[in-house]
C-alpha positions as CSV (number, residue, x, y, z in Angstrom):
1,M,-20.4,-1.2,55.1
2,S,-17.4,0.8,53.9
3,T,-17.6,3.6,51.4
4,Q,-15.6,1.5,48.9
5,N,-18.1,-1.3,49.2
6,C,-21.0,1.1,48.7
7,S,-19.6,2.4,45.5
8,V,-19.0,-1.1,44.2
9,V,-22.6,-2.2,45.0
10,S,-24.1,0.9,43.5
11,R,-22.1,0.5,40.3
12,A,-23.1,-3.1,40.0
13,E,-26.7,-2.1,40.4
14,I,-26.6,0.4,37.6
15,E,-28.9,-0.6,34.7
16,F,-26.8,-0.7,31.5
17,K,-28.7,-0.1,28.3
18,A,-26.7,-1.4,25.3
19,A,-26.6,1.0,22.3
20,T,-28.4,0.0,19.1
21,R,-25.8,-1.5,16.7
22,V,-25.9,0.0,13.2
23,Q,-24.2,-2.1,10.6
24,E,-24.7,-1.0,7.0
25,S,-21.5,-2.2,5.3
26,F,-21.4,-3.8,1.8
27,V,-20.8,-7.3,3.2
28,A,-22.9,-7.0,6.4
29,V,-25.7,-9.5,5.4
30,V,-23.4,-12.2,4.2
31,E,-20.9,-11.7,7.0
32,K,-23.6,-12.0,9.6
33,R,-24.7,-15.3,8.2
34,I,-21.1,-16.6,8.2
35,V,-20.2,-15.5,11.7
36,V,-23.5,-16.9,13.2
37,W,-22.8,-20.2,11.4
38,L,-19.3,-20.3,12.8
39,A,-20.4,-19.3,16.3
40,R,-22.9,-22.1,16.5
41,R,-20.2,-24.6,15.6
42,M,-17.6,-23.3,17.9
43,A,-16.0,-25.7,20.4
44,A,-17.6,-25.5,23.8
45,W,-14.3,-24.6,25.5
46,V,-13.8,-21.5,23.4
47,N,-15.3,-18.3,24.9
48,S,-15.6,-14.7,23.8
49,D,-12.4,-13.7,25.7
50,H,-10.4,-16.2,23.7
51,L,-11.7,-14.7,20.5
52,T,-11.0,-11.1,21.6
53,V,-7.4,-12.0,22.4
54,L,-7.1,-13.9,19.1
55,G,-8.4,-10.9,17.1
56,F,-6.1,-8.5,19.1
57,L,-3.0,-10.7,18.5
58,G,-3.9,-11.1,14.8
59,Q,-3.9,-7.3,14.2
60,C,-0.8,-6.8,16.2
61,L,1.0,-9.6,14.2
62,A,-0.2,-8.1,11.0
63,G,1.5,-4.9,12.0
64,L,4.7,-6.8,12.7
65,C,4.5,-8.4,9.3
66,Y,4.3,-4.9,7.7
67,A,7.4,-3.9,9.6
68,A,9.2,-7.1,8.6
69,A,8.2,-6.5,5.0
70,R,10.8,-3.7,4.9
71,W,13.4,-6.5,4.5
72,N,11.3,-9.3,3.0
73,R,8.3,-8.2,1.0
74,Y,6.7,-11.6,1.1
75,M,5.9,-10.9,4.7
76,L,3.0,-9.0,3.2
77,L,1.4,-12.4,2.6
78,G,1.8,-13.1,6.4
79,G,0.0,-9.8,6.9
80,I,-3.0,-11.0,4.9
81,F,-3.1,-14.2,7.0
82,F,-3.1,-12.3,10.3
83,L,-5.7,-9.8,9.0
84,A,-7.9,-12.9,8.5
85,V,-7.1,-14.1,12.0
86,N,-8.1,-10.6,13.3
87,W,-11.4,-10.8,11.4
88,F,-12.1,-14.2,12.8
89,G,-11.6,-13.2,16.4
90,D,-13.0,-9.6,16.2
91,S,-16.1,-10.6,14.3
92,L,-16.9,-13.7,16.3
93,D,-16.4,-12.6,20.0
94,G,-19.6,-10.7,20.4
95,T,-21.6,-13.1,18.2
96,L,-20.5,-16.0,20.2
97,A,-21.6,-14.3,23.5
98,R,-25.0,-13.4,22.0
99,E,-25.6,-17.0,20.6
100,R,-24.8,-18.5,24.0
101,K,-26.7,-15.9,25.9
102,R,-23.6,-15.0,27.9
103,Q,-23.4,-11.3,27.1
104,R,-21.4,-8.9,29.3
105,P,-22.3,-5.6,27.6
106,R,-20.2,-3.2,29.7
107,Y,-17.1,-5.4,30.0
108,G,-17.4,-6.6,26.3
109,F,-17.8,-3.0,25.0
110,Y,-14.9,-1.7,27.0
111,V,-12.4,-4.4,26.5
112,D,-13.2,-5.0,22.8
113,H,-12.8,-1.4,21.7
114,L,-9.8,-0.8,24.0
115,A,-8.1,-3.7,22.3
116,D,-9.1,-2.4,18.9
117,S,-7.5,1.0,19.6
118,I,-4.2,-0.5,20.9
119,A,-4.0,-3.0,18.0
120,A,-4.6,-0.1,15.5
121,V,-1.4,1.5,16.9
122,F,0.5,-1.7,16.1
123,L,-1.0,-2.0,12.6
124,M,-0.3,1.6,11.6
125,G,3.1,1.5,13.4
126,G,4.1,-1.5,11.3
127,L,3.0,0.3,8.2
128,A,5.0,3.3,9.1
129,L,8.1,1.1,9.5
130,S,7.5,-0.9,6.3
131,G,9.0,1.5,3.8
132,F,5.8,1.1,1.7
133,V,4.2,4.2,3.0
134,H,5.5,7.5,4.3
135,P,5.4,7.5,8.2
136,A,3.4,10.7,8.2
137,I,0.6,9.2,6.1
138,A,0.5,6.1,8.4
139,I,0.2,8.3,11.4
140,G,-2.4,10.4,9.7
141,M,-4.5,7.2,9.0
142,L,-4.1,6.2,12.7
143,V,-5.2,9.7,13.9
144,T,-8.3,9.8,11.7
145,F,-9.2,6.2,12.6
146,L,-9.1,7.1,16.3
147,M,-11.1,10.2,15.7
148,L,-13.8,8.2,14.0
149,S,-13.7,5.7,16.9
150,I,-14.0,8.5,19.5
151,E,-17.0,9.8,17.6
152,A,-18.6,6.4,17.5
153,Y,-18.1,5.9,21.3
154,L,-19.5,9.3,22.1
155,A,-22.6,8.7,20.0
156,S,-23.1,5.3,21.7
157,Y,-23.2,7.1,25.1
158,T,-25.2,10.2,24.1
159,L,-27.5,8.9,21.4
160,G,-27.7,5.2,22.2
161,E,-26.4,4.3,18.7
162,F,-23.2,2.4,18.1
163,R,-22.2,2.7,14.5
164,L,-20.2,-0.2,13.1
165,S,-19.9,1.2,9.6
166,Y,-19.7,4.6,7.9
167,W,-21.1,5.1,4.4
168,T,-21.3,1.3,3.8
169,F,-17.7,0.8,4.9
170,G,-16.8,-1.1,8.0
171,P,-13.8,-3.0,9.5
172,T,-14.3,-6.0,7.2
173,E,-14.1,-3.8,4.1
174,I,-11.0,-2.1,5.4
175,R,-9.4,-5.5,6.0
176,M,-10.3,-6.6,2.5
177,L,-8.8,-3.4,1.0
178,L,-5.6,-3.9,3.0
179,A,-5.3,-7.5,1.8
180,L,-5.8,-6.5,-1.8
181,G,-3.3,-3.7,-1.3
182,N,-0.8,-6.2,0.0
183,L,-1.1,-8.3,-3.1
184,A,-0.8,-5.2,-5.3
185,L,2.4,-4.2,-3.4
186,L,4.1,-7.4,-4.4
187,R,4.0,-6.2,-8.0
188,W,3.3,-2.5,-8.1
189,P,4.8,-0.8,-5.0
190,V,5.1,2.4,-7.0
191,V,2.5,3.9,-9.3
192,N,2.6,6.7,-12.0
193,I,0.0,9.4,-11.7
194,L,0.1,12.3,-14.3
195,G,3.7,11.5,-14.9
196,A,4.8,11.5,-11.3
197,R,5.8,8.4,-9.3
198,Y,4.2,7.7,-5.9
199,L,4.2,4.9,-3.4
200,L,1.0,2.9,-3.9
201,F,0.1,3.0,-0.2
202,D,0.8,6.7,-0.1
203,V,-1.9,7.2,-2.6
204,G,-4.2,4.8,-0.9
205,G,-3.4,6.3,2.5
206,V,-4.2,9.9,1.4
207,I,-7.5,8.7,0.0
208,A,-8.2,6.9,3.3
209,I,-7.4,9.9,5.4
210,A,-9.6,12.1,3.2
211,G,-12.5,9.6,3.4
212,M,-12.3,9.1,7.1
213,T,-12.0,12.9,7.7
214,L,-15.2,13.5,5.7
215,M,-17.0,10.7,7.5
216,F,-15.9,12.2,10.9
217,L,-17.0,15.7,10.0
218,S,-20.3,14.5,8.5
219,F,-21.4,12.4,11.5
220,A,-20.0,14.9,14.0
221,I,-22.0,17.7,12.5
222,R,-25.1,15.5,12.2
223,H,-24.9,14.2,15.8
224,T,-24.2,17.6,17.2
225,A,-27.3,19.0,15.5
226,T,-29.4,16.1,16.7
227,L,-28.3,16.7,20.3
228,Y,-28.8,20.4,20.1
229,R,-32.3,20.0,18.8
230,E,-33.1,17.4,21.5
231,E,-31.7,19.5,24.3
232,S,-32.3,23.0,23.1
233,V,-33.2,25.6,25.8
234,L,-35.8,28.1,25.0
């Protein structure tokens, strides 16, 4: 047997222990009931890969709608539609696999979150091109989102805990806030604060960056302390 084949066999024989999923968002209970209901009624020919691709395309197309809104602000309504498409695919892919007992934990984890990271670049890139937010703020939101994602993936590997939400906020709440923001942009793209005028999404973006940064620091410090205590050397 060749060295290459040995490595493939040994990798296939590795016992993979899925991390415990932690979901504490505002809508988690209701959302779980909805996605399970939908998964049990999904057509037999639809599989988790189809839903992952659908969610990925939904978020990418939402980003394209933001970019197109620079010339036609009603494309923001298209962005809301594709955020809903993203929710449908992204929330259902794993649930469908679990309901049908067809889980592929390593493949699913890797592909799903790789797709999320790429799609986030499309979404924030579209926002940066939209004219409704300063490009630096859009990039700042992307960077802090990716930092949070990296922290979650590291905690999954080192602590066996995969956090789907931070401080009761998760992906669904973010989509809802973006959708409401899109509706607000149609009427109030600029807001007055203490006599100064700011882009609505600049204000929201700064708040989002500050919030995600605090979440990142809080959990990074907490998890570092936990690992230090568990592996401290006397």
